[in-house]
KOLMI-865287 format. One record per residue: residue in one letter; x, y, z of N, C-alpha, C in turn. Coordinates in steps of 0.001 Angstrom, whole numbers, padded with zeros to 6 digits, always signed. Each point is the difference from the previous one (the first is absolute). Last residue first. Layout:
<rs>
AXYZXYZXYZ...
</rs>
This chain:
<rs>
D-015222+015063-016098-000340+000412-001217-000864-000815-000873V+001908-000363+004583-001337+000517-000160-000357+000482-001311S+003849-003528+002789-000482+001021-001095-001283+000330-000049L+002566-003333+002699-000603+001175+000811-000288+001002-001368R+002075-004080-001057-001038-000418+000833-000807+001055+000549I+004090+000704-002515-001057-000018-000879-001398-000637+000880S+004025+003113+001879-000604-001292-000185-001083-000292-000883K+002712+004098+001485+000071-000430-001438-000587-001609-000108S-000155+002653+004092-000332+001018-001082+000054-000484-001292P+001774-002582+003820-001387+000041-000002-000602+000742-001288A+004473-002480+001255-000166+001119-000984-001408-000001-000160L+001903-003099+003087+001257+000772-000417-000326+001148-000860I-003595-002822+001729+000697+000620+001127+001259+000889-000632I-002721-002756-002821-000839+001153+000531+000822+000681+000892E+002119-003665-001792-000318+000853-000984-000667+001243+000630E+000408-003726+002766+001308+000773-000148-000211+001246-000920Y-003466-002988+000367-000036+000651+001094+001292+000877-000145I-000710-003086-003144-001037+000925-000094+000239+001024+000913A+002601-003899+000266+000464+000897-001088-001023+001128-000344K-001199-003355+003135+001159+000948+000529+000374+000831-000903L-003055-003022-001473-000575+001133+000757+001049+000787+000726K+001156-003690-002600-000403+001065-000794-000683+000987+000914A+001684-003593+002295+001131+000606-000748-000641+001182-000777A-003006-002749+002182+000567+000776+000816+001180+000642-000628A-002171-002919-002663-000969+000831+000495+000680+000992+000937T+002236-003890-001005+000021+000715-001096-000857+001405+000162N+000048-003421+003458+001344+000665-000262+000038+000886-001100L-003875-002769+000425+000153+001270+001023+001141+000610+000077Q-000506-003510-002773-000755+000960-000491-000175+001257+000918E+002523-003979+001130+000646+000778-001147-000725+001123-000473P-001785-003267+003195+000864+001168+000516+000784+000814-001105P-005199-001821-000733+001573-000532+000024+000745+000937+000624Y-004921+000129+001606+000606+000393-001118+001507-000542+000147L-003622-000378+003096-000253-000971-001054+000741+000561-001279R-000122+002158+004278+000383-001356+000444+000002-000861-001344L-001085+004661+001330+000898-000100-001150+000405-001288-000076L-002950+001875+003261-000440+000409-001386+000922-000369-001112N-000944-002228+005047+001020+000807-000622-000568+000181-001597C-002306-001065+005053-000137-000240-001422+001144+001085-000796N-001065-000214+004672+000654-001281-000275-000189-000254-001371R-002141+003527+001897+001427+000239+000160+000859-001215-000486I-004699+002475-001160+000214-001557+000369+001650-000109+000071F-002031+004188-000715-000725-000486+000967+000168-001378+000179F+002905+002587-002787-000388+000836+001048-000921-000852+001131H+003630-002792-003089-001411+000734-000173-000338+000734+001036P+005303-000773-001012-001067-000570+000650-001428+000792-000371L+004758-000998-002641-000926+001121+000100-001336-000354+001061E+005379-001776-001840-001185-000225+000752-000946+001215+000310K+004450-000947-002444-000824-000972-000387-001288-000248+000934R+004044+002954-000074-000289-001032+001162-000933-000938-000490D+000894+003672-002880+001403-000659+000376-000165-001165+001103L-003872+002493-001338+000467-000846-001108+001196-000602+000390S-001501+003050+002963-000932-001251+000078+000262-000829-001208L+002244+003987+000235+000603-000732+001213-000820-001499-000022I-001384+003612-002904+001254-000592-000795+000476-001111+001179L-003648+002675+001348-000306-000893-001164+001237-000795-000427D+000614+003404+002975-000642-001119+000740-000435-001124-001057R+001718+004151-001503+001145-000744+000461-000627-001316+000827F-003012+003185-001849+000934-000692-001116+000925-000784+000516L-002420+002434+003146-000993-000883-000671+000698-000814-001141E+002332+003480+002027-000139-001017+000995-001006-001049-000561L+000518+003949-002334+001254-000704+000074+000032-001246+000754F-003902+002983+000154+000343-000759-001479+001205-000773+000135R-000940+002721+003699-000892-001314-000172+000073-000688-001105E+002538+003911+000504+000395-000900+000886-000758-001335-000182T-001343+003782-002464+001245-000601-000485+000608-001021+001087L-003961+002491+001042-000201-000861-001115+001190-000786-000367K-001028+003514+003669+000519-001508+000255+000157-000827-001264E-002243+004297+000130+001520+000348+000247+000772-001310+000079P-004878-000171-000415+000623+000295-001233+001582+000128+000270L-002343-002842+003875-000307+001466-000679+000707+000148-001332W+000090-003742+003400-000369-000053-001361-000618+001242-000721E+001600-000664+004721+001158-000497-000728-000305-000282-001532M-003275+001606+003212+000837+001019-000310+001391-000507-000671P-003610-002801+001937-000037+000455-001405+000794+001163-000343D+001401-004270+003152-000436+001422+000151-000323+000637-001474P+001614-004605+000659-001553+000245+000221-000321+001286+000006W+003898-003304-001797-000064+001539-000062-001634+000426+000368R+001129-004572-000345+001236+000452+000416+000031+001459+000223M-003423-002184-001904+000008-000615+001300+001237+000728+000666C-000671+000961-004594-000944+000787+000902+000194-000577+001487Q+002352-002533-003213+000673+001400+000300-000787+000878+000782H-001531-004181-001528+000627-000237+001141+000928+001326+000441L-002890+000307-003625-000749-000358+001193+000813-000206+001141L+001746+000429-004367-000386+001441+000647-000760-000077+001160V+001297-003841-002260+001325+000708+000568-000322+001320+000569T-003337-002430-002474+000249-000682+001318+001310+000671+000730K-001242+001565-004120-001110+000433+000981+000162-000868+001292I+002726-001050-003822+000365+001272+000435-001047+000702+001092H-000689-004213-001917+001279-000012+000754+000284+001344+000553Y-003748-000461-002934-000284-000418+001417+001325-000064+000735S+000321+001105-004515-000465+001224+000720-000409-000494+001579S+003705-002850-002537-001648+000181-000245-000079+001398+000808V+004556-002871-001953-000367+000965+000989-001453+000468-000530L+002912-002912-002527-001013-000819+000792-000544+001107+000962G+002767+002656-003507-000332-001419-000188-001336-000688+000958F+002646+004585-000884-000730-000336+001152-000237-001745+000100D+001596+002084-003958+001144-000233+001033-000478-000335+001427D-003052+000366-003733+000942-001126-000411+001285+000023+001093K-003685+003485+000146-000388-001281+000511+001209-001297-000194D-000669+005363-000141+001155-000892-000126-000175-001300+000549A-003246+003510+000256+000863+000350-001262+001142-000788-000325E-002921-000981+003816-000764+000044-001372+000783+000320-001068R+002167+000678+004077-000103-001461-000278-000696-000082-001265I+000200+004119+001759+001279-000181-000406-000111-001606-000537I-003708+001602+002209+000049+000561-001383+001149-000257-000624R-000372-001270+004401-000915-000906-000897-000101+000466-001149L+002405+002464+003220+000701-001334-000370-000674-000713-000780I-002216+003913+001542+001311+000253-000953+000551-001285-000356K-003463-000340+003046-000423+000266-001396+001055+000508-000979E+001117-000779+004525-000425-001552-000695-000637+000455-001318S+001242+003682+002935+000875-000640-000549-000123-001449-000684D-003788+002488+001891+000654+000598-001074+001368-000635-000507K-003445-001358+003505+000373-000891-001141+000651+000924-001188R-001575+001389+004609+001357-000997+000230+000131-000492-001344S-002347+004590+001423-000240-001132-000937+001158-000729+000139V-002939+004130+002745+001327-000655-000016-000242-001251-000845P-003025+004624-000283+000106-001282+000831+001439-000669-000633P-000538+005319-000437-000544-000914-000480+000325-001431+000653L-000648+004825+002439+000916-000574-000577-000463-001317-000787D-002758+002715+002978+000573+000996-001448+000781-000912-000686P-001422-001349+004559-000974-000406-001252+000378+000730-001271N+003289-001669+004053-000460+001236-000616-000908-000084-001341P+001850-003671+002170-000684+000683+001215-000425+001160-000550Q+000039-003809-003763+001162+000795+001050-000863+000746+001088P-001899-004325-002945+000067+001248+000275+000932+000472+000925V+000367-004394-003367-000394+000374+001305+000001+001533+000229K-000443-004373-003919+000404+001412+000203-000523+000291+001511R+000598-005096-001395-000952+001074-000243+000830+001260+000452L+001332-004900+000228+000622+001225-000756-000805+001003-000285L-001864-003606+002413+001244+000443+000871+000902+001021-000761Y-004011-001747-002202-000488+000817+001334+001428+000304+000459K+000334-002617-003749-000425+001316-000096-000445+000726+001228E+001294-004284+000511+001013+000666-000501-000270+001393-000305A-003322-003138+001114+000848+000398+001212+001156+000890-000373R-002609-001976-003483-000833+000816+000831+000872+000750+001249S+001799-003532-002732+000065+001450-000537-000948+001025+000827F+001794-004983+000533-000174+000919+001087-000248+001581-000709S-000622-005617-001739+000505+001544-000239-000508+000719+001202I+000960-005369-001538-000390+000757+001028+000411+001466-000468R-001266-004247-003393+001337+000891+000682-000666+000887+000816F-001637-005127-001660-000353+001294-000023+001336+000920+000689L-001026-005442-002077+000673+001133+000870-000155+001322-000199S-001491-004305-002208-000805+000243+000964+000660+001291+001052P+001506-002673-004255-001015+001083-000267-000539+000512+001442D+004842-001822-001447-000915-000277+000878-001101+000995-000264A+003971+000191-002324-000775-001240-000632-001145-000377+000856P+003735+002979+000852-000943+000742-000888-001106-001032-000437N+003446+000548+004053-000728-001279-000504-000944+000652-001062A+003028+002910+002040+000810-001265+000531-000722-001151-000632P-001623+004180-000965+001152-000146-000744+000764-001240+000706C-005444+001206+000073+001120-000115+000860+001268-000371-000801P-004761+002560-001834+000688-001111+000231+001163+000124+000958A-004640+002666+000276+001354-000109-000621+000717-000917+000057A-004408+002265+001807-000151-001188-000842+001350+000090-001002L-000628+002338+005127-000074+000156-001470+000137-001186-000905A-001686+001751+004987+000742-001208-000627-000445+000278-001470Y+000604+003822+004141-000713-000601-001214+000695-001412-000305F-000760+002873+005119+000913-000445-001383-000843-000272-001012G-001052+002892+005155+000190-001264-000782+000889-000164-001275M-001718+003670+003510-000195-000115-001522+000098-001198-000741E+000833+000393+004823-001338-000031-000361-000348+000134-001572K+004444+000160+001575-000394-001393-000011-001622+000048-000089V+002054+004232-000004+000403-001026-001146-000576-001241-000057F-000745+002879+004011-000639+000366-001329+000019-000782-001269S+002933-000486+003901-001404-000723+000093-000824+000313-001027A+004348+002022-000085-000159-001433-000069-001207-000817-000037D+000109+004768+001127+000179-000206-001470-000149-001465-000150L+000172+001244+004422-001313+000317-000685+000215-000261-001620D+003964-000057+002437-000868-001226+000432-001406+000073-000704T+003641+002523-002649-000326-000022+001264-000928-001233+000405L+003603+001835-003446-000726-001138+000071-000421-000063+001474W+002577+003764-000895-000624-000088-001123-001103-001134-000146E+002416+000979+003819-000761+001135-000129-000772-000042-001300N+001183-004672+001872+000808+001246+000255-000901+001239-000414T+000575-006073+001040-000882+001206-000588+000931+001362+000475A+000948-005744-000979+000102+001063+000839-000866+001231-000520E-000140-004270-001784+000820-000371+000990+000231+001223+001052P-004542-000802-002982+001411+000401-000182+000727-000354+001101W-001846-003565-001606+000209+001460-000356-001035+000807+000617S+000405-004795+000285+000809+000668+000834+000208+001297-000318A-002728-002813-002604-000523-000069+001332+000959+000931+000962A-000171-001585-004829+000578+001392+000483-000666+000252+001346S-000773-004181-002093+001556+000285-000290+000318+001412+000431S-004543-001491+000121+000940-000629+000976+001126+000528-000093P-003575+003099-002118+000760-001111-000254+000639-000533+001210W-004353+002904+000338+001501+000222-000152+000733-001297-000206Q-005434+002926+000058+000719-001200+000168+001419+000213-000318Q-003627+003197-000501+000028-000447+001388+000710-001499+000091E-001153+000616-004860+000006+000934+000855-000233-000358+001483F+001317-001960-004843-000092-000331+001253-000068+000988+001109L-000822-000776-005677+000391+001079+001072-000257-000795+001187F+001228-001611-005234-001018+000037+001088+000455+000798+001080A+001101+000175-005646+000345-000328+001343-001417-000088+001008P+002209+000734-005659-000922-000300+000949+000395-000482+001317V+002270+003312-003702+000161-001246+000597-001012-000230+000943L+001617+003070-004625-000988-000349+000922+000422-001407+000857E+002386+004363-002939+000276-001709+000261-001085+000015+001377F+000536+003951-004277-000566-000433+001601+000146-001377-000031F+001825+004071-003416-000063-001271+000394-000464-000207+001198F-000089+003822-004244+000301-000044+001450-000309-001523+000150L+000918+004010-003961-000219-001543+000301+000334-000332+001502D-000905+004892-003542+000504-000830+001152-000597-001466-000061P-000787+003936-003268+001049-001045-000283+000614-000765+001249S-004658-000492-000251+001208+000720-000997+000439+001243+000235R-001678-003938+002734-000671+001458-000095+000908+000750-000848L-000616-005358+001695+000649+000852-001135-001000+001178+000111I+001180-004402+003347-000815+001251-000163+000575+000770-000871K+000470-005397+001824+000483+001085-000730-000985+001165-000421V+000472-004213+003896-000897+000913-000871+000783+001221-000624V+001052-005044+002203+000404+000967-000303-000972+000890-000997T+000534-004237+003777-000923+000614-000767+000340+001330-000455Y+003581-003721+002280-000744+001216-000009-001138-000078-001340P+003734-002948+001491-001009-000440+000791-001253+001437-000004E+001305-001728-004068+000257-000402+001315+001072+000602+000724R-002969+001782-003580+001629-000103+000056+000166-000362+001150Y-004259+001090-003231+000206-000861+001286+001341-000242-000183V-002907+004191-002062+000699-001183-000364+000517-000704+001423V-003076+004311-002337+000130-000699+001039+000572-001126-000529D-001121+005252-001883+000314-001439-000392+000386-000720+001328I-002603+004963-001959+000358-000868+001153+000339-001564-000760K-000576+005749-001291-000012-001574-000414+000598-000654+001019I-002819+004913-000410+000952-000647+000681+000105-001572-000663G-003283+003613-001195+001144+000833-000053+001420-000959+000700L-004903-001672+001648+000210+001185-000901+001570+000346-000093V-002315-004536+001732+000791+001327+000699+000423+000668-001343P-003262-004477+001534+000048+001160-000930+000707+000944+000631L+000252-005543+000626-000138+001254+000793+000179+001273-001250V+000110-004865-001029-001410+000584+000243+000022+001275+000593S+004012-002577-000305-000455-000051-001170-001339+000506-000105A+002115-000402+004077+000812+001068-000848-000745-000017-001429A-000980-003425+003168-000776+001364+000394+000390+001273-000928Q+002017-004424-000398-001521+000070-000418-000507+001221+000064I+004216-000668+001940+000174+000131-001559-001502+000158-000704V+000353-000760+004729+000451+001371-000417+000032+000216-001514L-000968-004334+001940-001020+000776+000081+000256+001675-000596Q+003426-003303+000010-001134-000445-001099-001116+001076+000218A+003440+000150+003220+000342+000395-001083-000908+000002-001253F-000714-002066+004275-000273+001329+000118+000342+000751-001293M+000607-004569+000407-001396+000268-000145-000154+001647-000027E+004245-001741+000837-000694-000340-001538-001176+000290-000112R+001866+000736+004319+000697+000722-000973-000388-000235-001383I-001714-003108+003156-000421+001583+000279+000597+000906-000962R+001469-004353+000287-001093+000084-000825-000729+001340+000042H+004249-000924+002302+000045+000312-001355-001273-000007-000735A+000137-000328+004661+000397+001160-000203+000246+000235-001774S-003030-003537+003125+000818+000211-000963+000556+001272-000442V-002032-002197+004667-000247+000863-000956+001040-000003-001087L-000912-004583+002984+000587+001331+000015-000549+000853-001073G-000743-004616+000582-000964+001017+000794+000666+001208+000141Q+003357-003441-001380-001471-000302+000017-000585+001018+000902S+004828-000931-001022-000692+001365+000247-001439-000199-000084T+002903-003816-000592+000194+000438+001335-000605+001471+000360G-002305-003050-003842+001313+000242+000338+000084+000630+001476S-004205+001166-003091+000740-001178+000453+001378+000380+000288E-003580+003135-001173-000757-001140+000256+000804-001301+000406L-000041+005760+000325+000704-001018-000543-000700-001420+000579V-002403+004966-001036+000528-000842+001065+000729-001175-000429V-002598+003201-002577+001337+000738+000707+000635-000777+000807D-003985-001543-002273+000844+000283-000930+001234+001073+000624G-003679-001622+002870+000611-001093-000793+001182+000501-001080L-003511+002654+002741+001413+000060+000188+000903-000987-000765H-005571+002652+000251+000875-001287-000477+001596+000429+000075H-003523+002484+003196-000001-000434-001338+001217-000922-000218P-001303+001609+004597-001380-000220-000813+000112-000083-001629A+003805-001829+003532-000338+001356-000628-001425-000292-000629P+003964-002536+003639-001044-000168-000847-000545+001500-000294H+004914+000045+001136-001002-000567+000575-001383-000057-000772A+005689-000101-001252-001342+000804-000017-001095-000806+000895I+005633+001180-000167-000897-001014+000306-001598+000498+000014V+005409+001360-001812-001274+000405+000541-000974-001018-000104H+005665+000181+000887-001274-000507-000789-001050+000845+000488G+005289+001791-000412-000806-000908+000627-001265-000465-000660Y+005280+003293+000592-001197-000826-000934-000749-000779+000792C+003976+002342+001344-000838+000934-000612-000873-000493-000799Q+003618-003144+000791-000355+001168+001025-000589+000826-001026F+001589-004692-000717-001155+000675-000534-000468+001178+000828N+003550-002969+001058+000286+000073-001370-001092+000874-000730S+000322-001241+004737+000483+001316-000397+000280+000128-001536N-004086-002570+002902+001331-000311-000831+000664+001192-000625Q-003561+000542+003218+000176-001601+000194+001194-000323-000650Y-001526+004445-000516+000059-000307+001539+000389-001350+000429G-001054+001225-004498+001194+000444+000294+000375-000227+001414V-004481-000783-001607+000941-001158-000272+001391+000504+000399D-004948+001717+001513+001273+000537-000214+001027-001199-000165E-005603+000607-000828+001074-000927+000741+001565+000597-000387F-005503+002180+000335+001439-000135-000676+000918-000805+000648V-005678+000271-000799+001030-000149+000848+001268-000018-000694K-005576+001630-000959+001242-000702-000256+001041+000098+001118M-005124+001456-002161+000432-000544+001261+001446-000795-000451P-002471+002409-003533-000493+000664+001180+000484-000319+001478L+001674-000347-005392+000080-000844+001437-000463+000707+001110L-000585+001689-004434+000378-001136-000264-000110-001025+001356N-000648+004925-000338-001194-000615-000013+000284-001605+000099T+003089+003856-000334-000764+000237+001144-000989-001073+000112L+004921+001058-002086-001139-000926-000383-000792+000006+001288I+003993+003832-001837-000719-000764+001177-001325-000812-000471V+004781+001646-002558-001474+000164-000223-000608-000868+001067T+004845+003115-000700-000712-001422+000615-001501+000106-000111L+004017+002048-003508-001384+000227+000792-000405-001172+000694E+004555+002738-002718-000634-001228+000368-001035+000111+001055F+002189+002966-004318-000364-000082+001229-000400-001402+000409E+002601+003739-003730-000160-001344+000277-000381-000169+001470D+001472+003956-002223-001074-000517-000900-000342-001418+000391V+003202+002909+002159-000973+000899-000198-001232-000457-000886S+002686-003565+003029+000462+000961-000829-001106+001028-000213T-000755-003262+002993+000950-000658-000452+001009+000894-000648T-003952+000081+003763+000441+000750-000912+001290-000643-000571K-004293-002005+002864+001355+000135+000032+000406+000600-001440M-004643-000913+003302+000556+000726-001223+001361+000120+000222G-003536-001281+003226+000562-001068-000667+000713+000347-001245E-003585+003418+001573+000719-001057+001042+000359-001169-001133F-000400+005066-001484-000776-001362-000227+000604-000927+000889Y-000351+005636-001095+000636-001089+000661-000755-001188+000115A-001043+004206-002159+001211-000239-000439+000891-001091+000928E-004666+001728+000581+000150-000390-001422+001419-000373-000457N-001398-000735+005336-000286+001153-001131+000353-000595-001215P-000586-002997+003423-000004+001330+000977-000143+001271-000969M-001271-005196-001126+000407+001188-000638+000077+001159+000890P-000250-005854-000433-000268+001158+000900+000618+001131-000685F-001593-004269-002391+001096+000901-000046-000473+001027+001001A-001578-005502-001719-000201+001254+000826+001117+000856-000200C-002947-004148-002764+001365+000481+000468-000438+001209+000903K-002267-004845-002022-000133+001336+000195+001031+000663+000794F-000964-004694-001720+001259+000677-000411-000051+001613+000226R-003692-003227+000218+000935-000470+001118+001253+000797-000096A-003643+000578-003140+000029+000793+001233+000814-000396+001030D+000164+000161-005403+000494-001207+001018-000146+000800+001535L-001091+002655-003740+000251-001365-000740-000083-001017+000790E+000137+004217+001808-001448-000425-000745-000015-001163-000618G+004034+001712+002133-001123-000424+000882-001327-000211-000408V+003268+001756-003147+000419-001363+000601-000892-000444+000974K-000508+004186-001074-000419-000829-001191+000235-001324+000433E+001879+003392+002639-001613-000234+000307-000800-001043-001080M+004690+001199-000477-000195-000835+001026-001478-000155+000244L+001387+002963-003199+000290-001270-000298-000225-001153+001033P-000700+004798+000947-001054-000653-000940+000288-001495-000573L+003533+002215+002569-001276-000258+000699-001119-000489-000678I+004128+000892-002585+000087-000960+000997-001298-000500+000965V+000158+003970-003352+000186-001419-000591-000112-001162+001189Q-000526+004870+000727-000540-000159-001253-000008-001354-000432T+001665+001591+004399-001427+000079-000159-000674-000127-001378M+004801-001061+000714-000847-000998+001072-001444+000542-000084C+003146+002069-002664-000160-001032-000495-000923-000856+000934F+001014+004496+001146-000664-000041-001292-000292-001407-000514A+002562+000788+004009-001372+000716+000110-000918-000354-001233I+004755-000938+000062-001037-000919+000731-001230+000400-000002T+002967+003085-001952-000335-001467-000930-000634-000881+000755D+001160+003909+002285-000898+000447-001055-000458-001268-000958R+003604-000695+003350-001561+000372+000685-000992+000150-001114C+004555-000145-001323-000638-001323+000227-001344+000082+000680L+002251+003964-000933-000349-000622-001170-000595-001425+000119H+001895+002565+003784-001329+000527-000589-000423-000739-001140V+004193-001422+001494-000983-000270+001000-001357+000506-000517S+003665+000975-002501-000483-001200+000001-001051-000497+000842P+001976+004478+000211-000790-000313-000857-000644-001324-000351E+003091+000543+003584-001120+000507+000319-000970+000189-001363V+004390-001657-000446-000711-000952+000836-001403+000678+000327I+003189+002372-002802-000497-001389-000458-000803-000586+000880N+001635+004411+000957-000214-000035-001328-000454-001304-000846Q+000991+000630+004900-000921+001197-000459-000317-000232-001402H+003370-002955+001736-001375-000328+000766-001154+000886-000414F+004352+000844-001470-000427-001206-000477-001500-000269+000370R+002612+003442+001982-000318+000370-001405-000872-001222-000847H+001842-000847+004436-001102+000834+000004-000488+000574-001437L+004095-002434+000155-001309-000869+000517-001285+000705+000052A+004134+002301-001091-000403-001002-001040-001270-000760+000291L+002108+002730+003371-000761+000905-001029-000388-000745-001064N+002265-002205+003174-000958+000494+000715-000718+000931-001004L+004128-001713-001099-000865-000837-000004-001301+000240+000354E+003491+003083+000218-000487-000084-001550-001106-001269+000134E+001924+001037+004121-000835+001032-000417-000501-000071-001378M+002817-003209+001838-001140-000046+000801-000960+001100-000698N+004854-001793-001002-001130+000325-001042-001222+000147+000583D+003735-000737+002845+000493+000784-000886-001180+000559-000986E-000605-003758+002980-000033+001277+000651+000260+001262-000851V+000238-004547-001862-001324+000431+000459-000193+001648+000541C+004405-002128-000620-000560+000455-001224-001536+000579+000210R+002340-002078+003532+000441+001563-000214-000703+000581-001340Y-000558-004753+001095-000899+000741+000859+000489+001587-000280D+000980-003910-003677+000700+000730+001242-000966+000981+000706V-001980-003882-003261+000757+001114-000008+000376+000495+001280M-000682-005379-000631-000725+001260-000134+000731+001352+000159
</rs>
């Protein structure tokens, strides 16, 4: 890693470059994404999901909407790519989650969904034979959901917009063309388990502080979790495994918090993460296996280390960004990145060591390029 004295020498230049990048690239990108999400959700996705519910009432969906630009379960991949968790509210009125990862470390963050009797037919979504008999099939739900969305798109009248839907395992991809713009929404069906908490996360949190208070921890556990119909990389052929998602809790914990002075803008802990994510999107080849979720996980651990909101003010942006980047590289070097909620789950465990080494080396080179010549760095260019 670059000499610490170089960081000190270039701190003023780096600070200026990062703030300029945040103002000219990050903030416009955030506003653009909000506008895109609001338009595509209200004009296409919500009508599409409503039509899906008409075609098969079992697949009726829900989208809590605090405001037009915020949709629960939405993840922004880039300014024109989004991932959306679709909550299936009718299919399984009574269900139980079995945390397989709690029993077998090979399947950490995954589990089974067990259906209780329902007023409608479930035979086509429940496995009939083998060791998984009686379990809900994540694979069948993905396929059936995709076929319903494709059918719904074929009969949905949307003026001035072209819609195309394809099933690209495990996602149902909705392509929305509003000339000249093309947007992609990757839909993932899921079940919400409110007021429940996975067994493998029972020890969370190990500690509380000013950022993660006892009240926050209690509230997060009441929010529950999603069981996403997404395949397990440790055993992609197993149709019965659902991925645990804590996206509701993560959004809550990373929310903006007001400052004591109401005239000042709220404190955002995500500014450094947004910068690093945009750098990643522009340089996916060098970032390789590093996902936006890896970056978010490092950020969550960082928030735990810096609970005081004053450590996340704009004047601390450079410090937090450098630390976030260094911690990400250190995780790759150590080949270990603990899940924030399931501490025994190493998010890097399934990657070959040579891939982790390559990613670490490339990220070190990017880090040093930014540090040594911030104003000349192509990663921080605003042109």
